[in-house]
C-alpha positions as CSV (number, residue, x, y, z in Angstrom):
1,X,-0.9,-15.2,19.5
2,X,-3.3,-15.3,17.0
3,X,-4.7,-11.6,15.7
4,X,-8.5,-11.1,16.1
5,X,-8.3,-8.9,13.1
6,X,-10.4,-10.9,10.6
7,X,-11.5,-10.2,7.0
8,X,-15.0,-11.2,6.5
9,X,-15.0,-14.2,3.8
10,X,-16.6,-12.1,1.3
11,X,-14.4,-9.3,1.3
12,X,-11.5,-11.6,1.2
13,X,-13.2,-13.5,-2.1
14,X,-13.6,-10.0,-3.5
15,X,-10.3,-8.7,-2.9
16,X,-8.6,-11.6,-4.2
17,X,-10.9,-11.4,-7.1
18,X,-9.7,-7.8,-7.9
19,X,-6.0,-8.4,-7.6
20,X,-5.9,-12.1,-9.7
21,X,-3.5,-11.4,-12.9
22,X,-1.7,-8.5,-11.3
23,X,1.9,-9.3,-11.3
24,X,3.2,-10.2,-7.9
25,X,5.8,-6.8,-8.1
26,X,2.8,-4.4,-8.6
27,X,1.1,-5.8,-5.5
28,X,4.6,-5.7,-3.6
29,X,5.2,-2.0,-4.9
30,X,1.8,-1.0,-4.0
31,X,2.2,-2.9,-0.7
32,X,5.2,-0.9,0.3
33,X,3.8,2.1,-0.6
34,X,0.9,1.7,1.9
35,X,3.4,0.9,4.3
36,X,5.3,4.0,3.9
37,X,2.4,6.0,4.0
38,X,1.6,4.2,7.3
39,X,5.2,5.2,8.5
40,X,5.4,8.6,7.3
41,X,2.1,10.0,8.8
42,X,3.1,8.2,12.1
43,X,6.1,10.8,12.2
44,X,8.5,8.7,10.6
45,X,9.2,11.5,8.0
46,X,9.1,15.4,7.9
47,X,6.6,14.9,5.1
48,X,3.1,16.9,6.0
49,X,0.5,14.3,5.6
50,X,-1.1,15.3,2.5
51,X,2.5,15.1,1.1
52,X,2.9,11.8,2.1
53,X,-0.3,10.6,0.7
54,X,0.4,11.8,-2.7
55,X,3.8,10.3,-2.8
56,X,2.5,6.9,-1.6
57,X,-0.7,7.1,-4.1
58,X,1.9,7.9,-6.9
59,X,4.3,5.2,-6.0
60,X,1.1,2.8,-5.9
61,X,0.2,3.5,-9.5
62,X,3.6,3.0,-10.5
63,X,4.6,6.7,-11.3
64,X,8.1,7.9,-10.1
65,X,9.4,4.2,-9.7
66,X,12.7,5.5,-10.1
67,X,12.8,7.9,-7.1
68,X,11.5,5.1,-5.0
69,X,13.1,2.1,-5.7
């Protein structure tokens, strides 16, 4: 089954341009942080939403990598 969610071609080009040159490990860490935030804010943890957001932003920015992974 094909997903109906699509990104506009211009937005996709801008996204690719903005991450060009970023190491794969950095992209992976940021993507994982966003996935964690999604899970945490849907009841996957006891964190309040503002704490979950703070932790996800810190992780995506590369801070505290020893604590998260």
